[in-house]
Each structure stands twice: as structure tokens, then as C-alpha cells.
Residue, then its C-alpha position, 0 to 999 in steps of 0.5 A: m289912764t283911769p277908765r271912766l264911769t258910764t253916765r247911766f252907772w253914775v246916775d244910778a249911783y247917785l240915786a242909790r246914795l239919795r235913796l239911803a240918805d232919804i232923799p227922793a229923787f228921779v229922771v227927768h230926762k234920760g240921755d246917752e247911756t255912755a256919755g251924756a252930760v247931767l244937770v241935778k235940779l235941787n227942788p226945796l219944793d218952795g218954788s224955787a230951784q237950783l240947777f247944778q251943772r259939773e265943769f273943769d277947773l282950768t287951774s287944778g284940771d279938777r271936776r267940780w259942781a256949779v251953779l248954772a241957774s238959781g231962782p224961781e223954779a219955772e225959770v230954771d225950768a226955762s233953763v233946762t228946756r233951753q240946754r236940752s234944746f242943743d244937747s239931746d244927750l243931756w240928762v236931767v236928775e230932780v231932787e226934792d228936799r225941803a233942806g236943799r240936800h243934793l249930796l253933790d258936795e260929798d267925795g264921790f261925786a265930782 
């Protein structure tokens, strides 16, 4: 059995990788250190946003990042609020990049 990384370790590694790419990011809400789920909000600083969540592909069993919400930033923020209302262990990371980079599609982030 492959050992799982704690959520805190994953978030810290993700933030470090973003910093190396000069992409500003910060934790909006800190969840359970060990096993909390993570949402990543991409804010291109133009009034819009996308919200990503990790999900399992039922066919392959692989994990991937999928868009949970997309549109005006206020609507995406409302989606975050709804998710947090029923999952107090949830982490929320906000990435601010005008070019829309989030690095979730790179190796090691699924």
C-alpha cells in the first residue's frame, strides 16, 4: 500500500511549487491537517474565477482535478461558502495569476 501524504504536506508543497513559478497563492481556509479535502480557486484578477476539486476517475481509478465552478468571482466564492458549510475539514487555496496558471495539470499534483 502506498503511503498517503497529509493534506498539510500537499498544500505546503503546492504553495512552494507556485512560489518557484512566481505565481502568488495563499491559504484562504485551513482544514484538517491530515485528511482534509482541498479546493483550489484560480483568480485571474479580471472579475472571474474557477474552482477546482480533486476527483477520482471511476473508470481508471486515477485522481484528477476538475472544475467545480467557473464564472464571476462572486459566484465562485458562493460555491466555496456552500462547500465549507458541509465540510469543516476543507482547505481552500487561492491562486492569483493573470495568465491563468495553476500548475494542477503538472506531474505530481493529481
